[in-house]
Biopython code that builds the backbone (N, CA, C, O; Angstrom):
import numpy as np
from Bio.PDB.StructureBuilder import StructureBuilder

atoms = [
    (1, "MET", "N", (3.199, -13.201, 9.378)),
    (1, "MET", "CA", (3.614, -12.498, 8.189)),
    (1, "MET", "C", (3.718, -11.009, 8.507)),
    (1, "MET", "O", (2.834, -10.435, 9.142)),
    (2, "LYS", "N", (4.788, -10.405, 8.065)),
    (2, "LYS", "CA", (4.982, -8.973, 8.244)),
    (2, "LYS", "C", (5.270, -8.341, 6.890)),
    (2, "LYS", "O", (6.078, -8.840, 6.106)),
    (3, "TYR", "N", (4.583, -7.221, 6.637)),
    (3, "TYR", "CA", (4.721, -6.512, 5.380)),
    (3, "TYR", "C", (4.993, -5.047, 5.646)),
    (3, "TYR", "O", (4.602, -4.514, 6.685)),
    (4, "VAL", "N", (5.660, -4.397, 4.711)),
    (4, "VAL", "CA", (5.824, -2.948, 4.752)),
    (4, "VAL", "C", (5.262, -2.381, 3.462)),
    (4, "VAL", "O", (5.257, -3.043, 2.424)),
    (5, "GLY", "N", (4.787, -1.141, 3.544)),
    (5, "GLY", "CA", (4.237, -0.496, 2.370)),
    (5, "GLY", "C", (4.741, 0.930, 2.257)),
    (5, "GLY", "O", (5.079, 1.571, 3.253)),
    (6, "ASP", "N", (4.785, 1.410, 1.035)),
    (6, "ASP", "CA", (5.216, 2.781, 0.802)),
    (6, "ASP", "C", (4.690, 3.243, -0.547)),
    (6, "ASP", "O", (4.272, 2.445, -1.385)),
    (7, "ILE", "N", (4.724, 4.548, -0.726)),
    (7, "ILE", "CA", (4.382, 5.160, -2.008)),
    (7, "ILE", "C", (5.573, 5.996, -2.445)),
    (7, "ILE", "O", (6.161, 6.720, -1.642)),
    (8, "THR", "N", (5.925, 5.895, -3.713)),
    (8, "THR", "CA", (6.979, 6.738, -4.265)),
    (8, "THR", "C", (6.458, 7.356, -5.554)),
    (8, "THR", "O", (5.530, 6.841, -6.178)),
    (9, "TYR", "N", (7.064, 8.455, -5.937)),
    (9, "TYR", "CA", (6.637, 9.096, -7.178)),
    (9, "TYR", "C", (7.680, 8.872, -8.253)),
    (9, "TYR", "O", (8.877, 8.788, -7.978)),
    (10, "LEU", "N", (7.199, 8.776, -9.489)),
    (10, "LEU", "CA", (8.048, 8.542, -10.647)),
    (10, "LEU", "C", (7.819, 9.672, -11.633)),
    (10, "LEU", "O", (6.703, 9.834, -12.128)),
    (11, "PRO", "N", (8.855, 10.465, -11.935)),
    (11, "PRO", "CA", (8.670, 11.573, -12.875)),
    (11, "PRO", "C", (8.414, 11.056, -14.291)),
    (11, "PRO", "O", (9.036, 10.093, -14.740)),
    (12, "ILE", "N", (7.490, 11.715, -14.979)),
    (12, "ILE", "CA", (7.204, 11.390, -16.377)),
    (12, "ILE", "C", (7.261, 12.688, -17.185)),
    (12, "ILE", "O", (7.480, 13.762, -16.624)),
    (13, "ASP", "N", (7.070, 12.592, -18.467)),
    (13, "ASP", "CA", (7.142, 13.764, -19.339)),
    (13, "ASP", "C", (6.217, 14.890, -18.893)),
    (13, "ASP", "O", (5.169, 14.649, -18.294)),
    (14, "GLY", "N", (6.612, 16.104, -19.188)),
    (14, "GLY", "CA", (5.777, 17.263, -18.919)),
    (14, "GLY", "C", (5.762, 17.709, -17.475)),
    (14, "GLY", "O", (4.873, 18.459, -17.072)),
    (15, "GLY", "N", (6.732, 17.263, -16.679)),
    (15, "GLY", "CA", (6.782, 17.659, -15.277)),
    (15, "GLY", "C", (5.720, 17.008, -14.410)),
    (15, "GLY", "O", (5.460, 17.464, -13.297)),
    (16, "LYS", "N", (5.108, 15.954, -14.907)),
    (16, "LYS", "CA", (4.079, 15.242, -14.147)),
    (16, "LYS", "C", (4.685, 14.034, -13.454)),
    (16, "LYS", "O", (5.852, 13.702, -13.661)),
    (17, "PHE", "N", (3.872, 13.378, -12.624)),
    (17, "PHE", "CA", (4.334, 12.217, -11.877)),
    (17, "PHE", "C", (3.321, 11.087, -11.939)),
    (17, "PHE", "O", (2.119, 11.317, -12.071)),
    (18, "CYS", "N", (3.826, 9.858, -11.842)),
    (18, "CYS", "CA", (3.027, 8.681, -11.543)),
    (18, "CYS", "C", (3.407, 8.270, -10.132)),
    (18, "CYS", "O", (4.512, 8.561, -9.674)),
    (19, "TYR", "N", (2.506, 7.601, -9.447)),
    (19, "TYR", "CA", (2.754, 7.188, -8.069)),
    (19, "TYR", "C", (2.690, 5.672, -7.990)),
    (19, "TYR", "O", (1.771, 5.049, -8.522)),
    (20, "LEU", "N", (3.675, 5.085, -7.321)),
    (20, "LEU", "CA", (3.797, 3.643, -7.181)),
    (20, "LEU", "C", (3.637, 3.268, -5.712)),
    (20, "LEU", "O", (4.398, 3.732, -4.862)),
    (21, "ALA", "N", (2.655, 2.434, -5.417)),
    (21, "ALA", "CA", (2.459, 1.904, -4.071)),
    (21, "ALA", "C", (2.931, 0.450, -4.061)),
    (21, "ALA", "O", (2.610, -0.319, -4.967)),
    (22, "THR", "N", (3.688, 0.083, -3.041)),
    (22, "THR", "CA", (4.221, -1.271, -2.955)),
    (22, "THR", "C", (3.879, -1.901, -1.609)),
    (22, "THR", "O", (3.696, -1.216, -0.603)),
    (23, "VAL", "N", (3.801, -3.226, -1.625)),
    (23, "VAL", "CA", (3.657, -4.038, -0.416)),
    (23, "VAL", "C", (4.766, -5.078, -0.493)),
    (23, "VAL", "O", (4.805, -5.883, -1.423)),
    (24, "ILE", "N", (5.671, -5.061, 0.492)),
    (24, "ILE", "CA", (6.848, -5.925, 0.466)),
    (24, "ILE", "C", (6.829, -6.862, 1.671)),
    (24, "ILE", "O", (6.576, -6.435, 2.797)),
    (25, "ASP", "N", (7.101, -8.146, 1.423)),
    (25, "ASP", "CA", (7.210, -9.160, 2.470)),
    (25, "ASP", "C", (8.556, -8.962, 3.181)),
    (25, "ASP", "O", (9.613, -9.050, 2.557)),
    (26, "LEU", "N", (8.505, -8.695, 4.482)),
    (26, "LEU", "CA", (9.742, -8.439, 5.223)),
    (26, "LEU", "C", (10.649, -9.656, 5.304)),
    (26, "LEU", "O", (11.870, -9.510, 5.262)),
    (27, "ALA", "N", (10.088, -10.845, 5.420)),
    (27, "ALA", "CA", (10.908, -12.046, 5.570)),
    (27, "ALA", "C", (11.715, -12.341, 4.308)),
    (27, "ALA", "O", (12.916, -12.596, 4.383)),
    (28, "SER", "N", (11.063, -12.305, 3.161)),
    (28, "SER", "CA", (11.744, -12.654, 1.918)),
    (28, "SER", "C", (12.265, -11.433, 1.161)),
    (28, "SER", "O", (13.077, -11.560, 0.245)),
    (29, "ARG", "N", (11.784, -10.243, 1.557)),
    (29, "ARG", "CA", (12.097, -8.986, 0.862)),
    (29, "ARG", "C", (11.595, -8.979, -0.574)),
    (29, "ARG", "O", (12.111, -8.250, -1.421)),
    (30, "ARG", "N", (10.589, -9.796, -0.838)),
    (30, "ARG", "CA", (10.008, -9.866, -2.172)),
    (30, "ARG", "C", (8.787, -8.963, -2.258)),
    (30, "ARG", "O", (8.082, -8.737, -1.275)),
    (31, "LEU", "N", (8.560, -8.460, -3.450)),
    (31, "LEU", "CA", (7.388, -7.641, -3.708)),
    (31, "LEU", "C", (6.151, -8.535, -3.685)),
    (31, "LEU", "O", (6.052, -9.490, -4.456)),
    (32, "ALA", "N", (5.216, -8.220, -2.801)),
    (32, "ALA", "CA", (3.999, -9.018, -2.684)),
    (32, "ALA", "C", (2.870, -8.420, -3.517)),
    (32, "ALA", "O", (2.011, -9.150, -4.011)),
    (33, "GLY", "N", (2.863, -7.099, -3.676)),
    (33, "GLY", "CA", (1.825, -6.443, -4.456)),
    (33, "GLY", "C", (2.220, -5.018, -4.789)),
    (33, "GLY", "O", (3.035, -4.412, -4.094)),
    (34, "TRP", "N", (1.642, -4.489, -5.849)),
    (34, "TRP", "CA", (1.943, -3.115, -6.241)),
    (34, "TRP", "C", (0.787, -2.555, -7.056)),
    (34, "TRP", "O", (-0.046, -3.291, -7.585)),
    (35, "ALA", "N", (0.765, -1.228, -7.139)),
    (35, "ALA", "CA", (-0.210, -0.525, -7.983)),
    (35, "ALA", "C", (0.420, 0.789, -8.415)),
    (35, "ALA", "O", (1.242, 1.356, -7.695)),
    (36, "ILE", "N", (0.038, 1.265, -9.576)),
    (36, "ILE", "CA", (0.556, 2.530, -10.096)),
    (36, "ILE", "C", (-0.620, 3.361, -10.595)),
    (36, "ILE", "O", (-1.567, 2.829, -11.175)),
    (37, "ALA", "N", (-0.551, 4.675, -10.364)),
    (37, "ALA", "CA", (-1.641, 5.570, -10.770)),
    (37, "ALA", "C", (-1.096, 6.988, -10.907)),
    (37, "ALA", "O", (0.060, 7.260, -10.584)),
    (38, "ASP", "N", (-1.955, 7.885, -11.392)),
    (38, "ASP", "CA", (-1.566, 9.285, -11.525)),
    (38, "ASP", "C", (-2.020, 10.110, -10.318)),
    (38, "ASP", "O", (-2.119, 11.334, -10.404)),
    (39, "HIS", "N", (-2.294, 9.446, -9.202)),
    (39, "HIS", "CA", (-2.767, 10.112, -7.984)),
    (39, "HIS", "C", (-2.264, 9.348, -6.756)),
    (39, "HIS", "O", (-1.768, 8.227, -6.869)),
    (40, "MET", "N", (-2.401, 9.971, -5.585)),
    (40, "MET", "CA", (-2.044, 9.303, -4.330)),
    (40, "MET", "C", (-3.270, 9.156, -3.427)),
    (40, "MET", "O", (-3.159, 9.302, -2.209)),
    (41, "ARG", "N", (-4.407, 8.876, -3.996)),
    (41, "ARG", "CA", (-5.606, 8.648, -3.193)),
    (41, "ARG", "C", (-5.549, 7.256, -2.557)),
    (41, "ARG", "O", (-4.733, 6.416, -2.936)),
    (42, "ALA", "N", (-6.420, 7.038, -1.599)),
    (42, "ALA", "CA", (-6.427, 5.786, -0.836)),
    (42, "ALA", "C", (-6.563, 4.555, -1.722)),
    (42, "ALA", "O", (-6.005, 3.506, -1.402)),
    (43, "ASP", "N", (-7.296, 4.662, -2.833)),
    (43, "ASP", "CA", (-7.466, 3.474, -3.666)),
    (43, "ASP", "C", (-6.172, 3.010, -4.313)),
    (43, "ASP", "O", (-6.083, 1.852, -4.720)),
    (44, "LEU", "N", (-5.173, 3.864, -4.422)),
    (44, "LEU", "CA", (-3.857, 3.419, -4.899)),
    (44, "LEU", "C", (-3.299, 2.377, -3.928)),
    (44, "LEU", "O", (-2.796, 1.336, -4.351)),
    (45, "VAL", "N", (-3.390, 2.656, -2.641)),
    (45, "VAL", "CA", (-2.880, 1.743, -1.612)),
    (45, "VAL", "C", (-3.744, 0.485, -1.530)),
    (45, "VAL", "O", (-3.214, -0.624, -1.447)),
    (46, "THR", "N", (-5.052, 0.644, -1.551)),
    (46, "THR", "CA", (-5.903, -0.544, -1.476)),
    (46, "THR", "C", (-5.735, -1.426, -2.706)),
    (46, "THR", "O", (-5.869, -2.646, -2.610)),
    (47, "ASP", "N", (-5.447, -0.832, -3.855)),
    (47, "ASP", "CA", (-5.160, -1.637, -5.054)),
    (47, "ASP", "C", (-3.881, -2.453, -4.871)),
    (47, "ASP", "O", (-3.823, -3.609, -5.289)),
    (48, "ALA", "N", (-2.855, -1.863, -4.250)),
    (48, "ALA", "CA", (-1.609, -2.590, -3.981)),
    (48, "ALA", "C", (-1.845, -3.717, -2.978)),
    (48, "ALA", "O", (-1.300, -4.810, -3.131)),
    (49, "LEU", "N", (-2.651, -3.456, -1.959)),
    (49, "LEU", "CA", (-2.987, -4.497, -0.982)),
    (49, "LEU", "C", (-3.806, -5.613, -1.623)),
    (49, "LEU", "O", (-3.602, -6.789, -1.320)),
    (50, "THR", "N", (-4.719, -5.252, -2.497)),
    (50, "THR", "CA", (-5.513, -6.250, -3.212)),
    (50, "THR", "C", (-4.626, -7.117, -4.098)),
    (50, "THR", "O", (-4.839, -8.325, -4.200)),
    (51, "ALA", "N", (-3.636, -6.508, -4.737)),
    (51, "ALA", "CA", (-2.685, -7.268, -5.557)),
    (51, "ALA", "C", (-1.888, -8.242, -4.684)),
    (51, "ALA", "O", (-1.620, -9.369, -5.102)),
    (52, "ALA", "N", (-1.512, -7.818, -3.484)),
    (52, "ALA", "CA", (-0.791, -8.703, -2.569)),
    (52, "ALA", "C", (-1.677, -9.871, -2.135)),
    (52, "ALA", "O", (-1.205, -11.001, -2.009)),
    (53, "ILE", "N", (-2.946, -9.596, -1.910)),
    (53, "ILE", "CA", (-3.888, -10.667, -1.554)),
    (53, "ILE", "C", (-4.001, -11.669, -2.691)),
    (53, "ILE", "O", (-4.001, -12.877, -2.458)),
    (54, "ARG", "N", (-4.097, -11.173, -3.925)),
    (54, "ARG", "CA", (-4.167, -12.083, -5.085)),
    (54, "ARG", "C", (-2.912, -12.943, -5.180)),
    (54, "ARG", "O", (-2.994, -14.129, -5.499)),
    (55, "ALA", "N", (-1.751, -12.350, -4.905)),
    (55, "ALA", "CA", (-0.493, -13.078, -5.021)),
    (55, "ALA", "C", (-0.271, -14.050, -3.868)),
    (55, "ALA", "O", (0.276, -15.135, -4.066)),
    (56, "ARG", "N", (-0.694, -13.664, -2.659)),
    (56, "ARG", "CA", (-0.413, -14.463, -1.469)),
    (56, "ARG", "C", (-1.590, -15.298, -0.985)),
    (56, "ARG", "O", (-1.423, -16.163, -0.124)),
    (57, "GLY", "N", (-2.768, -15.051, -1.523)),
    (57, "GLY", "CA", (-3.939, -15.798, -1.100)),
    (57, "GLY", "C", (-4.701, -15.124, 0.020)),
    (57, "GLY", "O", (-5.932, -15.162, 0.031)),
    (58, "SER", "N", (-4.008, -14.510, 0.959)),
    (58, "SER", "CA", (-4.651, -13.827, 2.077)),
    (58, "SER", "C", (-3.600, -13.034, 2.848)),
    (58, "SER", "O", (-2.435, -13.428, 2.909)),
    (59, "LEU", "N", (-4.010, -11.939, 3.421)),
    (59, "LEU", "CA", (-3.153, -11.199, 4.345)),
    (59, "LEU", "C", (-3.753, -11.203, 5.748)),
    (59, "LEU", "O", (-3.289, -10.480, 6.630)),
    (60, "ALA", "N", (-4.786, -12.018, 5.950)),
    (60, "ALA", "CA", (-5.448, -12.081, 7.252)),
    (60, "ALA", "C", (-4.428, -12.447, 8.332)),
    (60, "ALA", "O", (-3.650, -13.388, 8.172)),
    (61, "GLY", "N", (-4.441, -11.705, 9.411)),
    (61, "GLY", "CA", (-3.532, -11.951, 10.521)),
    (61, "GLY", "C", (-2.146, -11.362, 10.346)),
    (61, "GLY", "O", (-1.307, -11.482, 11.239)),
    (62, "SER", "N", (-1.889, -10.729, 9.215)),
    (62, "SER", "CA", (-0.559, -10.161, 8.979)),
    (62, "SER", "C", (-0.426, -8.799, 9.648)),
    (62, "SER", "O", (-1.418, -8.170, 10.014)),
    (63, "ILE", "N", (0.790, -8.367, 9.796)),
    (63, "ILE", "CA", (1.107, -7.046, 10.321)),
    (63, "ILE", "C", (1.661, -6.230, 9.165)),
    (63, "ILE", "O", (2.585, -6.673, 8.483)),
    (64, "THR", "N", (1.110, -5.044, 8.935)),
    (64, "THR", "CA", (1.572, -4.175, 7.856)),
    (64, "THR", "C", (2.009, -2.849, 8.444)),
    (64, "THR", "O", (1.268, -2.230, 9.208)),
    (65, "HIS", "N", (3.205, -2.410, 8.094)),
    (65, "HIS", "CA", (3.733, -1.142, 8.582)),
    (65, "HIS", "C", (3.903, -0.169, 7.425)),
    (65, "HIS", "O", (4.411, -0.538, 6.366)),
    (66, "THR", "N", (3.476, 1.075, 7.628)),
    (66, "THR", "CA", (3.719, 2.151, 6.679)),
    (66, "THR", "C", (4.168, 3.373, 7.466)),
    (66, "THR", "O", (4.187, 3.357, 8.697)),
    (67, "ASP", "N", (4.526, 4.428, 6.753)),
    (67, "ASP", "CA", (4.934, 5.662, 7.435)),
    (67, "ASP", "C", (3.752, 6.585, 7.708)),
    (67, "ASP", "O", (3.950, 7.737, 8.096)),
    (68, "HIS", "N", (2.542, 6.107, 7.514)),
    (68, "HIS", "CA", (1.310, 6.856, 7.790)),
    (68, "HIS", "C", (1.170, 8.126, 6.953)),
    (68, "HIS", "O", (0.543, 9.087, 7.397)),
    (69, "GLY", "N", (1.736, 8.143, 5.768)),
    (69, "GLY", "CA", (1.540, 9.275, 4.865)),
    (69, "GLY", "C", (2.218, 10.547, 5.319)),
    (69, "GLY", "O", (1.671, 11.632, 5.122)),
    (70, "ALA", "N", (3.379, 10.453, 5.915)),
    (70, "ALA", "CA", (4.054, 11.613, 6.501)),
    (70, "ALA", "C", (4.347, 12.723, 5.499)),
    (70, "ALA", "O", (4.308, 13.897, 5.867)),
    (71, "GLN", "N", (4.640, 12.386, 4.242)),
    (71, "GLN", "CA", (5.001, 13.429, 3.293)),
    (71, "GLN", "C", (3.856, 14.381, 3.007)),
    (71, "GLN", "O", (4.092, 15.512, 2.583)),
    (72, "LEU", "N", (2.624, 13.955, 3.227)),
    (72, "LEU", "CA", (1.480, 14.821, 2.980)),
    (72, "LEU", "C", (0.896, 15.410, 4.262)),
    (72, "LEU", "O", (-0.076, 16.163, 4.213)),
    (73, "GLY", "N", (1.483, 15.073, 5.398)),
    (73, "GLY", "CA", (0.946, 15.559, 6.655)),
    (73, "GLY", "C", (-0.365, 14.893, 7.023)),
    (73, "GLY", "O", (-1.143, 15.445, 7.801)),
    (74, "LEU", "N", (-0.623, 13.709, 6.473)),
    (74, "LEU", "CA", (-1.857, 12.996, 6.792)),
    (74, "LEU", "C", (-1.759, 12.416, 8.192)),
    (74, "LEU", "O", (-0.663, 12.213, 8.714)),
    (75, "ASN", "N", (-2.900, 12.153, 8.793)),
    (75, "ASN", "CA", (-2.886, 11.606, 10.136)),
    (75, "ASN", "C", (-3.723, 10.341, 10.219)),
    (75, "ASN", "O", (-4.323, 9.926, 9.228)),
    (76, "TRP", "N", (-3.765, 9.733, 11.381)),
    (76, "TRP", "CA", (-4.462, 8.470, 11.592)),
    (76, "TRP", "C", (-5.912, 8.543, 11.143)),
    (76, "TRP", "O", (-6.413, 7.606, 10.520)),
    (77, "SER", "N", (-6.585, 9.626, 11.443)),
    (77, "SER", "CA", (-8.007, 9.701, 11.135)),
    (77, "SER", "C", (-8.288, 9.618, 9.636)),
    (77, "SER", "O", (-9.385, 9.224, 9.240)),
    (78, "SER", "N", (-7.332, 9.976, 8.807)),
    (78, "SER", "CA", (-7.556, 9.925, 7.365)),
    (78, "SER", "C", (-7.111, 8.605, 6.751)),
    (78, "SER", "O", (-7.365, 8.364, 5.571)),
    (79, "GLN", "N", (-6.447, 7.735, 7.534)),
    (79, "GLN", "CA", (-5.893, 6.514, 6.955)),
    (79, "GLN", "C", (-6.207, 5.248, 7.730)),
    (79, "GLN", "O", (-5.645, 4.203, 7.404)),
    (80, "HIS", "N", (-7.055, 5.276, 8.717)),
    (80, "HIS", "CA", (-7.201, 4.120, 9.586)),
    (80, "HIS", "C", (-8.119, 3.038, 9.061)),
    (80, "HIS", "O", (-8.188, 1.974, 9.676)),
    (81, "GLN", "N", (-8.816, 3.236, 7.985)),
    (81, "GLN", "CA", (-9.768, 2.237, 7.523)),
    (81, "GLN", "C", (-9.146, 1.318, 6.487)),
    (81, "GLN", "O", (-9.148, 1.618, 5.293)),
    (82, "LEU", "N", (-8.613, 0.195, 6.953)),
    (82, "LEU", "CA", (-8.082, -0.819, 6.052)),
    (82, "LEU", "C", (-9.220, -1.703, 5.569)),
    (82, "LEU", "O", (-10.222, -1.859, 6.267)),
    (83, "PRO", "N", (-9.080, -2.276, 4.400)),
    (83, "PRO", "CA", (-10.135, -3.180, 3.923)),
    (83, "PRO", "C", (-10.401, -4.302, 4.927)),
    (83, "PRO", "O", (-9.467, -4.851, 5.512)),
    (84, "VAL", "N", (-11.660, -4.633, 5.119)),
    (84, "VAL", "CA", (-12.063, -5.633, 6.108)),
    (84, "VAL", "C", (-11.389, -6.965, 5.854)),
    (84, "VAL", "O", (-11.050, -7.668, 6.806)),
    (85, "VAL", "N", (-11.184, -7.332, 4.601)),
    (85, "VAL", "CA", (-10.599, -8.635, 4.282)),
    (85, "VAL", "C", (-9.172, -8.736, 4.818)),
    (85, "VAL", "O", (-8.720, -9.840, 5.122)),
    (86, "ILE", "N", (-8.451, -7.627, 4.944)),
    (86, "ILE", "CA", (-7.079, -7.641, 5.444)),
    (86, "ILE", "C", (-7.076, -7.689, 6.966)),
    (86, "ILE", "O", (-6.362, -8.491, 7.568)),
    (87, "VAL", "N", (-7.861, -6.844, 7.573)),
    (87, "VAL", "CA", (-7.903, -6.762, 9.021)),
    (87, "VAL", "C", (-8.545, -8.003, 9.631)),
    (87, "VAL", "O", (-8.185, -8.403, 10.738)),
    (88, "GLY", "N", (-9.491, -8.614, 8.922)),
    (88, "GLY", "CA", (-10.166, -9.788, 9.415)),
    (88, "GLY", "C", (-11.250, -9.462, 10.428)),
    (88, "GLY", "O", (-11.692, -10.338, 11.172)),
    (89, "ALA", "N", (-11.675, -8.221, 10.461)),
    (89, "ALA", "CA", (-12.699, -7.801, 11.413)),
    (89, "ALA", "C", (-14.093, -7.892, 10.785)),
    (89, "ALA", "O", (-14.250, -8.128, 9.587)),
    (90, "ARG", "N", (-15.081, -7.697, 11.633)),
    (90, "ARG", "CA", (-16.500, -7.677, 11.245)),
    (90, "ARG", "C", (-16.959, -9.018, 10.793)),
    (90, "ARG", "O", (-18.125, -9.181, 10.431)),
]
sb = StructureBuilder()
sb.init_structure("model")
sb.init_model(0)
sb.init_chain("A")
sb.init_seg("    ")
for serial, (resi, resn, name, xyz) in enumerate(atoms, 1):
    if name == "N":
        sb.init_residue(resn, " ", resi, " ")
    sb.init_atom(name, np.array(xyz, "f"), 0.0, 1.0, " ", f" {name:<3s}", serial, name[0])
structure = sb.get_structure()
């Protein structure tokens, strides 16, 4: 299984934004999970991954690709801790 993930912003009233995190199945191009919030903290992404797990039963053994948070200048050290249930480690 291969998935891609991304975050996009959605403008709302008052010049503010909501942020949408998605997890998409590459084979079917179907949305596997999503989450929306008023922030771009890590829990937005983990909520989207958790939604994908609920929909698919498990993401164990899957490959997930993201752009590593390039728009914020984030690096590996700030994003490398995926939930254990996804990675299948420990």
